[in-house]
MARBAKE-795955 format. One record per atom (N, C-alpha, C, O, CB): x, y, z. Coordinates in pm, whole numbers, plus 50000, padded with zeros to 5 digits. Glycine has a CB too. Layout:
XYZ ...
***
This chain:
500834988050000 500005000050000 500865012550000 500585022249929 499065000150121 501935012250081 502855023650085 503485025649948 503665037049903 503935021550192 503845014249880 504465015249748 503545021849648 503985029949567 504875001449698 502225018349652 501265024349562 501125039249588 501045047249494 499915017449574 501085042949718 500965057049752 502195064749706 502085075949656 500775058849903 503375058649722 504615065149681 504635067649532 505055078249486 505815056849722 504185057549453 504185059149308 503205069849263 503465076849166 503855045949241 502065071149333 501085081349296 501585095349328 501265104849257 499765078949367 502365096649435 502925109549473 504105113249384 504295124849349 503355109249619 504885103249348 506095105549269 506095095949150 506865086349148 507395103649356 505235098249050 505075088548940 506325087648854 507065097348837 503895092448854 506525075748802 507665073448712 507455080848582 506345080448527 507865058248686 508475087648530 508335094548402 507935084748291 508305072948293 509655101648364 507195089748197 506695081248089 507825076448000 508745083947968 505655088948006 507755063847961 508775058047874 508465060947728 507305061547689 508885042947897 509505062747648 509325065147504 508855052747431 508365053747318 510615070047443 508985040947493 508605028247431 507655020947525 507845021047647 509865019447400 506645014647470 505695007047551 506144992547567 506984987647490 504305007447488 505594985747667 505894971547685 505454963347563 506104953547526 505204966247811 504344967447502 503784959547392 504694958147273 504634948047203 502514965547349 505534968147248 506434967547131 507384955647143 507504947647051 507234980647117 508044954547257 508984943647278 508304930047276 508844920447221 509714945447408 507104929147337 506374916447338 506014912347196 506144900647159 505094917547424 505564921847115 505224918746976 506444913546900 506344904046823 504664931146907 507594919946923 508814915346857 509224901446901 509674893446819 509934924946883 509074898547029 509414885147080 508524874447018 509004863746982 509284884747233 507234877347005 506314867646945 506704865046799 506724853546754 504834872746953 507004875646726 507404873946587 508684866046573 508784857246488 507564887346520 509674869146657 510954862046652 510784847446689 511314838646621 511964868746744 510054844746797 509834830946841 509114822846734 509434811146712 509034830546972 508154829046669 507414821946563 508334817846449 508234806746397 506264830846509 509254826946411 510164823546301 511164812746343 511504804046264 510914836046253 511624813346467 512554803146514 511894789446508 512524779646468 513034806146659 510634788546547 509914775746542 509774770946398 509934759046370 508524776946608 509464780246307 509354776446165 510714771846112 510794761746041 508824788546081 511754778946147 513094775446100 513524761846153 514144753946082 514114786046141 513194759046279 513534745946336 512744734846266 513264723946244 513244745646487 511504737646233 510654727546170 511204723546033 511144711945994 509224732746157 511734733345960 512174730745822 513694731045807 514204730845695 511554740945729 514404731445917 515864730745912 516524742645846 517574741245784 516264718445840 515924754445859 516464766545796 517404773545893 517014782745965 515314776245751 518664769045893 519624774145990 520694783045928 521684786245993 520284762546061 520494787145803 521504794945732 521454809845763 520564814345835 521354792845586 522394817445710 522484831845739 521294839745686 520884849645749 523744837345680 520714835645572 519564843045519 518334840645605 517494849545620 519284838845374 518224828845661 517134826245756 517294834645880 516314839245938 517084811345793 518544836845923 518804845346039 518384859646012 517834866346099 520294844846077 518644864545889 518204878045854 516684878745841 516084888945874 518844882545723 516074867945794 514614867545788 514024868445929 512934873945948 514124854545718 514744863146027 514304864246166 514254878846210 513394882746289 515224856146259 515174887046158 515144901446188 513844907546136 513234915846204 516354908646126 513434903546017 512194908445960 511004903846043 510084911646071 512034903745815 511024891046083 509934885646166 509864892646300 508784894046357 510114870646187 510994897146350 511034904446477 510574918846457 509854924246541 512464904146537 510994925046347 510724939246324 509274941946286 508674951546335 511634944446217 508714933646199 507374936546144 506314938146253 505574947946249 506954925346050 506194929046351 505184931146455 505434943646537 504484950146582 505124919146547 506704947146559 507004959146636 506604971746560 506094981246619 508494959746670 506824971746429 506404983246348 504884984546350 504354995546368 506904981746202 504194973346333 502724973546333 502184978446467 501294986846472 502164959646301 502734973046575 502294977246708 502554992146730 501704999346780 502994968846818 503734996546691 504115010546712 503185020046638 502825030546690 505555012846668 502785016346516 501945025046436 500475024246474 499795034446484 502105021846291 499975012046495 498545010346520 498145012246666 497105018146695 498114996746474 498985007446757 498625008046899 499215020446967 498505027647037 499104995446970 500505022746948 501145034247014 501055047046932 501235058046984 502605031047042 500755045546803 500615057046713 501825066546722 501675078646735 499325064746745 503005060546716 504235068346732 504415078546621 505085088746640 505425059046737 503835075946504 504005085146391 503335098546415 503615108246345 503465078946265 502445099246514 501735111646544 502395119746656 501925130546690 500305108546582 503465114646713 504115121746822 504845134146771 505435133846663 505085112446896 504815145046849 505545157046808 507045154546793 507705161346714 505325168146910 507585144846867 509035142246863 509495136946728 510695136846701 509405132346971 508575132446642 508965128046509 509395139646420 510165137846325 507825120446442 508915151646452 509195163146365 508405162646236 508765169346139 510665163646333 507305154746233 506495153246113 505155160146130 504625161046241 506305138346079 504595165046020 503255170746017 502505164245901 502625168445786 503295186446002 501735154045933 501065146245830 499835153445773 499325149545668 500655132745884 499355163745842 498135170545799 498405181745699 497515185745624 497425176045918 499625186645697 499915198245613 501165195945527 502215201745555 500105210745700 501055187645426 502235185245340 502615197845262 501755205645221 501945173745242 503895199645244 504395211145168 504245208245018 504275196644977 505895214145204 504085218444939 504055216344793 505365210044745 506435213044797 503815229844719 505235201344648 506405194244597 507465203844545 508655201644564 506005184544487 507025214644481 507975224344426 508785231044537 509925235044515 507235234944345 508195232344656 508855239144766 509995230944824 510975236544873 507855242444875 509865217844819 510865209144884 511785202044785 512735195444827 510165198944969 511515203244657 512275195544558 513765198644564 514595189544567 511755198244418 514125211544566 515545215244570 516205210544699 517355206144698 515705230344556 515475211344810 515995206544939 516285191544929 517325186744974 514985209445054 515355184344869 515515169744857 516705166044771 517415156344800 514235163444799 516945173644664 518095170744578 519395172344655 520305164144643 518095179944454 519485182944733 520685185144814 520865173844914 521985169144935 520625198744887 519775169444977 519855158745077 520225145345013 520965137545073 518535157445152 519725142844895 520095130344827 521585130244794 522255120044812 519265128644698 522095141544745 523535142244718 524335140044844 525355133144843 523895155844656 523875145844954 524545144345082 524505129845130 525505124345176 523905153445187 523325123645118 523155109745164 524045100445083 524715091845140 521685105345153 524065101944953 524885093244869 526365095344898 527145085844897 524595095844720 526765107744922 528165110444956 528525104045090 529625098645106 528435125644961 527605104545185 527835098345316 528005083345301 528915077445360 526685101445413 527135077145222 527265062745197 528575059645126 529195049345152 526075057645114 528985068445038 530255066244970 531435066545067 532365058645054 530455076744863 531375075545163 532435076245265 532475063345346 533535057745371 532225088345359 531275058645388 531205046245466 531735034545384 532475026245435 529755043445511 531345033845256 531815023045170 533325023345155 533975012845152 531145023845032 533895035345145 535355036545135 536035031445261 537055024545254 535755051245110 535475034745376 536035029745503 535955014645509 536885008045555 535295036045624 534825008945462 534714994445456 535814988445368 536404978245402 533324990345402 536084994945257 537114989745166 538504990445228 539324981445209 537094997645034 538775001145302 540105003045361 540314993545479 541414988345496 540285017545406 539284991445559 539414983045677 539484968245640 538474962345603 538254985445773 540654962445651 540824948445609 539984938645690 539594928145641 542284944645619 539714942245817 538944933145901 537524930945847 536874921045880 538874938546045 537054940245764 535704938745708 535634928045600 534544924645553 535234951945652 536774922745560 536784912945452 537364899445498 537804891345416 537594918245333 537354897345629 537794884545685 536764879845787 535994887745841 539204885845750 536764866845813 535914861145917 534454864245899 533934864445788 536354866046049 533784866546010 532334868346009 531914881145936 530774882145890 531814868646150 532814890945926 532464903545861 532214901845711 531574910345650 533564913645882 532714891045651 532504889045508 531024888145474 530604892645367 533224876445461 530254882345563 528804881545540 528184895445538 527324898345455 528124872845648 528624904145629 528124917945632 528404924945500 527534931545444 528744925645748 529634923645452 529994930445328 529204924845209 528834932245118 531494929045302 528964911945210 528154905945105 526754911945104 526204914944998 528074890645123 526174913645223 524844919445234 524844934145191 523924938745124 524314918045377 525884941345231 525974955545194 526034957045042 525364965644984 527204962145260 526834948944979 526944949644832 525624946144765 525284951744661 528044940244783 524884936944824 523634932544765 522544943244774 521784945244680 523164919844833 522474950244887 521374959744907 521724973744859 520824982044845 520994960145053 522994976744835 523394990344798 522614995944680 522125007244689 524864990644767 522484988744568 521724994444456 520264997244490 519685007144446 521774984944337 519664988344570 518274990344610 518125002644700 517185010344685 517734977944682 519065004344794 519015016144880 519155028944799 518485038944825 520115015344987 520035028544701 520245040244616 518935044144547 518555055844546 521355037544511 518255034444489 517015037244416 515885041344511 515195051144486 516585024944335 515715033844620 514605036544712 514785049544789 513805055344835 514455025044809 516025054144804 516255066444877 515615078344806 515265088244871 517755068844895 515455077644675 514905088944600 513445091544637 513125102644680 515025086444449 512525081744621 511135084644661 510995086944811 510125094544854 510225073244618 511845080444892 511745082145037 512045096545077 511275102545152 512695072445109 513145102045029 513515115645064 512505125645007 512105134945077 514925118945012 512085123744883 511105132744823 509805132744901 509185143244919 510845128744678 509385121144949 508145120145026 508315126145166 507475134045210 507705105445038 509385122445234 509585126845371 509725141945382 509195147945476 510805120145430 510405148145289 510635162445299 509345170445289 509265181545340 511585166945191 508345164945224 507055171845215 506345172245351 505595181545379 506155165145111 506585162145433 505865161145560 506715164745682 506185166045792 505335147245576 508015166445661 508885170145772 508745185145799 508805193245707 510365166445742 508555188645925 508355202745961 509565211045921 509415221945864 508085204246111 510765206145949 512005213045910 512885203345833 513685196145893 512765218746034 512735202945699 513505193245619 514985196745609 515795188445567 512925192245481 515345208945646 516755212845637 517505207645760 517845215245851 516895228445627 517755194745761 518415188145874 519905186945848 520455193745761 517805174345899 520575178245926 522025176645912 522435172145773 523475176345723 522525166846012 521625163545711 521945159045575 521925170745478 522785171745391 520965148145530 520945179545493 520875191245405 522075200445425 522655205445329 519575199045429 522435202645550 523575211345577 524875205445521 525725212745470 523715213745729 525015192245532 526195185845474 526185187245323 527225189345260 526265170945514 525005186245264 524875188245120 525235202345078 525845204544973 523475184945074 524855212045161 525225225845132 526755227545131 527305234545046 524595235245235 527405220945225 528865221445228 529465215145102 530395220645043 529395214245353 528925203645062 529465196544947 529255204344818 530065203344725 528825182944935 528175212044812 527895219544689 528535233344689 528305241344598 526395220944671 529355236244793 530115248544794 529405260744848 529905271844834 530555251444659 528235258944910 527495270244966 527895272145112 527125269345203 525955268044952 529095276845132 529695277245264 528965286645361 529055284845482 531125281445253 528265296445309 527585305945397 526205301145440 525515307945516 527455319245329 525805289345393 524435284845418 524375271345488 523465263445463 523685284145288 525335268545575 525265255945649 525685258145794 526385267745827 526145245145583 525235248945878 525505249246021 526455237746053 526125226046030 524175248346106 527635240946105 528625230546133 528125220346235 528385208346221 529905236846184 527395224846336 526905215446437 525935205346377 525945193646416 526225223146551 525115209846283 524205200646215 524985190246134 524625178546130 523255208446124 526055194846071 526895185645992 527555175446084 527585163546053 527965193445913 528085180046196 528735170846291 527735160346340 528075148646353 529315178646411 526515164846369 525485155146413 525215144846304 525135132946331 524175162546451 525085149546181 524825140346069 525945129946055 525665118046039 524685148145938 527175134346061 528305125246043 528445115646162 528735103846143 529605133046025 528235120746283 528305111746400 527225101146394 527485089446421 528175119746531 526015105146357 524915095446352 525195084446250 524945072646278 523605102546317 525695088146134 525985077946032 527235069946067 527365058346026 526155084545896 528165075846141 529335068146187 528875057046280 529365045746271 530355077346258 527945060146370 527405050046460 526735038946381 526995027046403 526395056346559 525885042846289 525135032946213 526045024446125 525895012346118 524065039646128 526985030946057 527885023545970 528765013746045 528965002445999 528735032945893 529285017946159 530185009246235 529444997546300 529844986046285 530905017346342 528375000646370 527724990146449 526814981146365 526654969446398 526914996446560 526224986446258 525374977846176 526184966746110 525734955346102 524644986146070 527374970146062 528224959746001 528564949046102 528564937146069 529524965945946 528834953046226 529144943246330 527924934646362 528044922446373 529644950246456 526764940946378 525564933446417 525184923146310 524884911746341 524394943046442 525214927346183 524864917846077 525844906246076 525464894946046 524864924945939 527104908846109 528104898146106 527864887546212 528254875946192 529484904046126 527224891046322 527024881246429 525604875546432 525304866946514 527334887546563 524724880246343 523354875046340 523314860046310 522594852846379 522544882646236 524044854946209 523874840846173 524334830946280 523714820346295 524624838046048 525404833946354 526014824046442 525084818146546 524794806246542 527164830146511 524624826246639 523764821346745 522444815946693 521924806146746 523504832146845 521904822446590 520634817846533 520764803746478 519904795246502 520154827446423 521844801246404 522064787846350 522204777446459 521674766346448 523294787746263 522914780946565 523074771546677 521724768346741 521454756946777 524024777246783 520874778446753 519574776546816 518674767746730 517954759146783 518904789946841 518714769746599 517864761946509 518334747446501 517514738346494 517844768246368 519634745346502 520174731746488 520104723546617 520254711346613 521604732446442 519884729946728 519954723046857 518964711446867 517784713046835 519704732846968 519444699946910 518584688346938 518274688547088 519134685747171 519284674746896 517044691947120 516654693347261 516814680047335 517054680047456 515204698247272 516684668947265 516814655947330 518204653647387 518394645747479 516484644847232 519204660847331 520574659247379 520804665947515 521804663347581 521544664847277 519874674447556 520044681247684 519904671547801 520684671847896 519014692647698 518904662847793 518744651447886 519014654948031 519764647848099 519664640247845 518424665548079 518554668948220 519934673748261 520234674348380 518204657348302 520794677148165 522144681948195 522074696848227 521754704748138 523114679248076 522364701148351 522224715348387 523124724448305 522734735648273 522524717248533 524314719848270 525244728048192 524714729748050 524734740747996 526654721748190 524244718947989 523724719547853 522454727947847 522284735847754 523454705447799 521574726247945 520324733947947 520624748847965 520044757247896 519404729048061 521514751848057 521884765948078 522494771747951 522194783047913 522864767248196 523384763947885 524014768647763 522994771447653 523114781347581 525034758547715 521984762647640 520954764547539 520134777147567 519884785047476 520034752247534 519724778847691 518914790547727 519724803547711 519184813747668 518414789347872 520994803047745 521844814947729 521994818347581 521934830047543 523234812547793 522174808047497 522244810447353 520954816947303 521004826347223 522494797347278 519814812047350 518524817647309 518414832247349 517934840447271 517374809647369 518864835647470 518794849447516 519694858547433 519334869947403 519194850247664 520854853547396 521764861647314 521214863447172 521424873947111 523144855147308 520514853347120 519864854946990 518824866046996 518744874246904 519214841646945 518044866247102 517054876947120 517734890547122 517304899947055 516254874847252 518814891547199 519544904247209 520054908747072 519884920347035 520704902847307 520694899846999 521284903446870 520214907246769 520374916846694 522134891746816 519114899746766 518054902746670 517444916446695 517274924346602 516974891846676 517114919346820 516504932246852 517494943746826 517104954246775 516044932446999 518744941546860 519734952146839 519924954946690 520024966546649 521074948246902 519964944546609 520124946346465 518944953946407 519124962846324 520284932846394 517744950346448 516544957546404 516644972346442 516274981046364 515274951146465 517154975046562 517284988846607 518174997046517 517865008546487 517824989146746 519294991246472 520194998546383 519605000246244 519935009946174 521534991446375 518754991046202 518184991746068 517065002046056 516925008445953 517664978246027 516265003646161 515045011546152 515165024946224 514345028046311 513885003846208 516155032846190 516285046246247 515485055846159 516045063046077 517805050646257 514165055846178 513285063346089 512375072846168 511865069246274 512435053846005 512185084846115 511335094646182 509865090446191 509265092446297 511415107746109 509265084646086 507865080646099 507615070646213 506495069546262 507385074645970 508655063446254 508545054146366 508965060546497 508995053946601 509385041646339 509305073346492 509815080646608 511075073846662 511385075046781 508745081746719 511775066746576 512965059146617 514235065146559 515275058546555 512845044546572 514155077546516 515315084146457 516305088146566 515965088346685 514885096446375 517515091346526 518565095646619 518385110446649 518545118946562 519975092846560 518045113246775 517935127346815 519325133746817 519545144246756 517255128646954 520245127346888 521635131846893 522535119646904 522155109546962 521865141647012 523725120746847 524765110646867 525775116346965 526055128346964 525455106646731 526325107847049 527205112447156 528305121547103 529095117247018 527815100447229 528385134047150 529395143347098 530725142847172 531655150147138 528855157247103 530825134247275 532025134247360 532995123247316 532605111647300 531635132347508 534255126947297 535275117447256 535395105847354 535555094347313 536615124447242 535315108847485 535425098247586 534345087647567 534595075847587 535335104247727 533145091847529 532075082247505 532385072847391 532115060847399 530775089447478 532955078147283 533315069847168 534455060347204 534425048647166 533705078647049 535445065247275 536575056647313 536105045247402 536475033747381 537675064747385 535275048547502 534785038347595 533965027747523 534055015947558 533955044847705 533175031647424 532345022047352 533145013747252 533005001547246 531205029247281 533995020447173 534695013347067 535695003147118 535964993247050 535405023146978 536245005347238 537194995547289 536514982447331 537184972847372 537955001447408 535204982047320 534464969747352 534044962147226 533374951847236 533234973047435 534434967047108 534014960646983 535204959346888 536114967646890 532874968846915 535204948846804 536284947446706 536174958546601 535074963146571 536244933546638 537294962846546 538654957546564 539414963946680 540604961346699 539434959446437 538714972346758 539394979746865 539274972847000 539794978047100 538834993746874 538624961547006 538314954947133 539584952047214 540574946947161 537534942047109 539534955247342 540664952947431 540524940147512 541474935847577 540844964747525 539324934047509 539074922247592 539254909147516 539034898447572 537684922847648 539644909847389 539794897747309 540984889347349 541704892647443 539904901347165 541184878347276 542234868747311 543624875147315 544454871447398 542234857347213 543874884447227 545194890847222 545184905047276 546154912447259 545714890847080 544104908847340 543974922447389 544614924347526 544824914647599 542524926247395 544914936847562 545554939547691 544644937047810 545124936047923 546014953747695 543324935947788 542394933147898 541844918947892 540764916147945 541254943147895 542574909947827 542154895947823 542334889647961 543454888248010 542974888047716 541224885948023 541264880448159 541054865248160 540674859648263 540184887248245 541284858548046 541024844248036 542284835548038 542214823648007 540264841547910 543414841248073 544644833348070 544614822548178 544494825548297 545884842548089 544724810048135 544714798548228 543484798348316 543564795348436 545954798748315 542324801448256 541074800648331 540204789648273 540484784548165 540334814148329 539164785948344 538154776648297 536804782148340 536734790348432 538394762048353 535724777748275 534434783548309 533814776748431 534404767748490 533494782548190 532634781348465 531954776748587 531684761748587 531734755448693 530654784248602 531404755948469 531094741648462 532314733248501 532174722548560 530614737848321 533494738048470 534734730848505 534914730448656 535224719948712 535954737548438 534734741848720 535014742548864 533964735548949 534264731149060 535104757048907 532724734248897 531664727848974 531324713948920 530274708448951 530424736548973 532214708348838 531944695148780 531684684848889 532424683748986 533124690648692 530604677348869 530234667048966 529344672049078 528784663949152 531454661149024 529214685349093 528364691149197 527024694949133 526794706549099 529054703649265 526144685149117 524934687249038 524064698549091 523574706749014 524124674449033 523874698949222 523014709349279 523584723249253 522854732449215 522844707249430 524874724649273 525504737749250 525434741349102 525234752949067 526974737649298 525604731349015 525524734048871 524134739348832 524024748648752 525854721348790 523094733548889 521744738348861 521564752648911 521014761148840 520694729148927 522014755249031 521844768749089 522654779049011 522144789548973 522264768749237 523934775748989 524824785248922 524344787748779 524304799148733 526274780048922 523984776848709 523474778248573 522204786548569 522004794548479 523224764648512 521334784448669 520094792248676 520374807048694 519714815448633 519224787248790 521354810248778 521714824448798 522224830548668 521864841748633 522784825948908 523054823148596 523594828248470 522484830248366 522514839848290 524654818648415 521524821148364 520394822648272 519574835048307 519174842548218 519504809948275 519334837248435 518584849048478 519314861848439 518694871348392 518344848648630 520624862148461 521404874048425 521354876548275 521244887948231 522854872548472 521444865748195 521374867348050 519984871948007 519854879947915 521734854247979 518954866848075 517594871048044 517404885848074 516744893047999 516584862648123 517974890548185 517894904848217 518614913148113 518154923948074 518494907648357 519764908148068 520534914947963 519714915947835 519654926447772 521864907647937 519094904747796 518274904747675 517054913747691 516664920847599 517834890547639 516444913347811 515264921647837 515604936547822 514794944447774 514704918847977 516804940147864 517234954147852 517294958447706 517084970147676 518614956147918 517574949247615 517584952347472 516174951947416 515804960547335 518474942647396 515374942047457 513994940947411 513204953547449 512344957947373 513314928447472 513504959247565 512794971147611 512944982847514 512084991647511 513284975247748 514024983147436 514224993747338 513244992847222 512995002747153 515644993447286 512684980947198 511814979247083 512584981646954 513514974146922 510624988747091 512204992146882 512844995346754 514035004746769 514605008946669 511835001646661 514425008046892 515325019546911 516705016246964 517445025446998 514695028947003 517095003646971 518415000947028 519515006846942 519475006146819 518614985747044 520515012647008 521685017846938 522685022847040 522315029147139 521295029246840 523955019947017 525005025647100 525205040447064 524945044546951 526335017747084 525675048047160 526175061647139 525135071347083 525495081547024 527335061347046 523855068347101 522825077247048 521725079547150 521555071847245 522235071646920 520975090447127 519755093247203 518595091747106 518485099347009 519785107747268 517725081947132 516575079447045 515285078747125 514325072147085 516775066446966 515265085547239 514115085147328 514515078747460 515345069747464 512955077447264 513925083547569 514295079047703 513415067447747 512195068447746 514185090747804 514055056447787 513335044747840 513245045847992 514225049148059 514045031547798 512075042848045 511895043048190 511185030548240 510965029248361 511115055448232 510835021348152 510045009748191 510914997248202 512114997648173 508895007348091 510294986148243 511004973448252 512214974248343 512144980148450 511434968848114 513344968348300 514544968548385 515104982548405 515914984748495 515604959648325 514684992048321 515155005848337 514435013148449 514735024848476 514975013448207 513505006548514 512925012048636 513655006948760 513335010948872 511435008548644 514624998048741 515434992848852 516804999548856 517305003048963 515604977648840 517405001248740 518725007348728 518815014048593 518155009848498 519864996748747 519635024448582 519765031648455 520555023648352 520525026748233 520415045048478 521275013448397 522135005748306 521984990748331 522954984148369 523625010048322 520784985248311 520564971048342 521414961548259 521844951148309 519114967548323 521654965048132 522454956148047 523884955248097 524454944348101 522444961047902 524474966448136 525854966448184 525964959048316 526924951648338 526374980748198 524994960948405 525014954148534 524924939048514 525714931448570 523864959148624 523944934748432 523744920448409 524924914248336 525354903248369 522454918048331 525454921248236 526554915848156 527804913748241 528434903248233 526874925248039 528144923548321 529354922448402 529204912148513 530144904848543 529724935948462 528034911448573 527794901048674 527914887248611 528464878048671 526404902848740 527374885748489 527474873048418 528934869348393 529324857948417 526704873648285 529734878848346 531134875848317 531894871448442 532684862048436 531824888248256 531664878048554 532344874248677 531974859948719 532844852248759 531994884048790 530674856648709 530224843548756 530494832348655 530704820848694 528734844048788 530494835648526 530694825348424 532174822048405 532524810348393 530104829848291 533024832248402 534454829848376 535254827548504 536304821048502 535034841548300 534764833048615 535434831248745 536954833748732 537734824548755 535174817048801 537374845948696 538784848748669 539694847248790 540914846448777 538914862448615 539104846948908 539884845449031 540294831049057 540994828249155 539104850749150 539854821648971 540274807648979 541054804348852 540574807048741 539044797948996 542244798748865 543084795848749 543534781348751 543794775548856 544304805148746 543614775548632 543994761548619 545494759548641 545934748348670 543604756248484 546264770148626 547714768948640 548174768748785 549294764848816 548394780348568 547274773148875 547674774149015 548604785849042 549154787049152 548334761549059 548794794348945 549724805648957 549064817449027 547984821948988 550234809848817 549724822449131 549224834349201 549254846349108 548394855149116 550044837049328 550234846849020 550344857848924 549144858048831 548564868648806 551634856748844 548764846248778 547594845548690 546334849548764 545474856448709 547444831348634 546214845248890 545054848848971 544934863948985 543854869548964 545144842349110 546034870549020 546014885049038 545734892048905 544894901048897 547354890049098 546454887748801 546294894248670 544864893348621 544264903548585 547244887848568 544304881348619 542954879548565 541904887048645 540984892848588 542614864848561 542054886948776 541084893848860 541144908848839 540104915448829 541324890549008 542344914248833 542504928648812 541994932548674 541324942848660 543974932748828 542304924548571 541854927748436 540334927148424 539734935448356 542504918248335 539714917248490 538254916748490 537664929048558 536654934348514 537754904048558 538294933448665 537854945548733 537994957748642 537154966648644 538664947748863 539054958048562 539244969048468 538184968848359 537704979348315 540644968448406 537824956848314 536744955648216 535454961348272 534754968848205 536544940948174 535144957748396 533944963348460 534064978448472 533084985748460 533734957048599 535294983148497 535524997548504 535265004348371 534755015548367 536945000348549 535604997648261 535335003148128 533835005048109 533395015248057 535904993848017 533054995148152 531604996348137 531035006948230 530045013348195 530934982948164 531615008948346 531195019948433 531485033248363 530675042448367 531925019348571 532635034148299 533015046148225 532025048448110 531585059648087 534465044848170 531685037848037 530695039047931 529385044547985 528775053347925 530465025447864 528955039248098 527695043748157 527725058548189 526765065848162 527385035748284 528825063148246 528925077248285 528975086348163 528405097148164 530155079648373 529675082048055 529715090347935 528355090747867 527975100947808 530785085047837 527615079847874 526265079747818 525355089047896 524545096247837 525705065447817 525475088848028 524665097748110 524995112348081 524095120748074 524865094648258 526265115348064 526665129048032 526015133747903 525595145247892 528195130048021 525945124947805 525295128247679 523795130147697 523245140247652 525565117347575 523145120747763 521685120947774 521165131847867 520015136247854 521185107747821 522005136247959 521565146748051 521295159947980 520755169248039 522605148848160 521675160847853 521315172547774 519825173347746 519325183847705 522075172547645 519105162247767 517655161847749 516985162847885 517245154347971 517225148847674 516145172747909 515465173948038 514685161448077 514525158548195 514535185848036 514195153947977 513455141748007 514345131448076 513905124548167 512865135847877 515605130548033 516515121248100 516875126048239 517005118048332 517785119248017 517025139048255 517325144548387 516205141348484 516465137748599 517555159648378 514945142748440 513805139348526 513825124548561 513565120748675 512485143048456 514135116248461 514195101748484 515305098248583 515095090348674 514425094348352 516495104248565 517625101348654 517315105448797 517655098248891 518895108448605 516665116848815 516315121348950 515255112249011 515285109449131 515815135948947 514305107748928 513285098448979 513925085249021 513555079449123 512195095848872 514885080548943 515565068148976 516305069349108 516285059949189 516545064348864 516955080549132 517665082449259 516715081849378 517115077749487 518405095749258 515485085949357 514515086049466 513805072749484 513375069449594 513505096949445 513665064949375 512735053549379 513315040049339 512885029749392 511605056449293 514285039649247 514755026849194 515645019649295 516425026149365 515525028949063 515545006349305 516264998949410 517785000049403 518425002249505 515894984649405 518354998549285 519824998649277 520385012649301 521325013949379 520274993549140 519855023249237 520355036649271 520175040149418 521035046649477 519675046949186 519065036049478 518845039249619 519865032049707 520335037549807 517415035449662 520195019649670 521205012249746 522565019149733 523285020749832 521294997649697 522915023149610 524185029949589 524225043249663 525245046949720 524435032049440 523115050449660 523075063549727 523165061949879 523765070249947 521795071049690 522555051149931 522645048650075 524095045750115 524565050050220 521735036950116 524795038350028 526205035550053 527025048350050 527885050650136 526755025449951 526765056849949 527475069549940 527195078350062 528085085250112 527095077049812 525955077850110 525595085950225 526385081750348 526795090150428 524085084950253 526595068850362 527315063850478 528785067950477 529395069850582 527215048750485 529345069450356 530765072950348 530955087750316 532075092250287 531475064450243 529845095450321 529955109850307 530035115150167 530465126450147 531125114450378 529625107150064 529655111649926 528315117249880 528185121249765 530075100349835 527335117449966 525975120949927 525605134549983 525735136750103 524965110249975 525155143749898 524785157049943 523315157449980 522535149649924 525095167549835 522895166050071 521535165950122 520465168050016 519355162750030 521395176450225 520745175649909 519715178749811 519505167849707 518495167949637 520055191549741 520435158549696 520325148049595 519215138149631 519085133949746 521655140749578 518435134549530 517425124349549 516215129149625 515345120949657 518005112849618 516105142149657 514965147049732 513725146949646 513755151649532 515235161149786 512645141549699 511405140849622 510855154849600 511025163449686 510375131949694 510205157249488 509655170549462 508495173649555 507785164749600 509205171649318 508325186449583 507205190349665 505915188249587 505855191049468 507345205049710 504875183149655 503615180349591 502615191249629 502345193249748 503085166349629 502075198249530 501125208749556 499745202649580 499365193049512 501085218849440 498985207949676 497625202649699 496735205049579 496835215249510 497005209049823 495845195549556 494915196849443 493915207849471 493445209449584 494185183649416 493585215449367 492625226349385 491215221149369 490265228849380 492885237649286 
***
């Protein structure tokens, strides 16, 4: 009863995404996985089809149930289209800008050798296949959108003005936003497409009869399923950055520290890989090795890892159509984001500590024990740094500031952290104070 009264006095800020969007996407994805398992469709194209099966219900739900296309945040006015003659020249400049931007991204793909080896080869194959279609479809899309966009002179237009030599008619900040947004999409979309086939194929090929009550095998299967959910939703998020869906990029992180913190977690810049300076797997074994023969502990430990992976996947599902690193595409306040501002980072790092157990080494070396433990702590520190740089970016939006202040007052993990800070003198009296409530008239 007290909890209900507290929520009515201090209501949680509204989330940019509804619960229904993620549920619709899960139903679509699960349906395709069942179809793929039935017919043995475990290849990379089936994995991409799963993205479509995941995306389509979310788009339908967003438009029909949430009516996101009518939100003021889209920057669209569907009732008052501009005359075609008024926007035609603007659209031509934006098309030139868009094609030039794609050309820059394609050049970077060509220069980066890692894009033509290993799993990235599939991404490049897909990019080459869809490029002509994107080129053609971009023409009617831009011509149509500019008629209904309240201010069609966006970052793409300003970049086009620069390219066409009209130096007195562009805004540098708009250009920087345009380039940052496409840098995010170009870098991360190639990575996401490259990892879509792997887990999906494993999930489709899995023979459930082989699990046979084995806690390690069951946990491994469920963890794979959760990661497939995460990858599918994230890939959809990078693909559908569109204003009519209110899923466009409001801003891309303008801080260098934010980019450094994020990029060091992904290839080719990853520091945690086998040859990276933060590799904490030297002479280690996973949880199943250390608990071998302890059936009860294996069930418990495996269950914890599955729960952590499910929380991690849920944090991505909550984004619906909007997942993306280094961008602001609307503030989430529902689901796991009502417990902590960074549920994915919390769950991911807890999973790594419990799954890899870096403080136990097969070599028996005290040096390996110290090294691996310290490096794992540094990895967690990197994710803490990522979280803080993301908050610095998002705090530019008053909606995020309201959400962050509400979390400090109400969410379990921030309240626990704040209580700890208060005990050691890091907490100031005004932080986390609930707003004064005016009596109803």
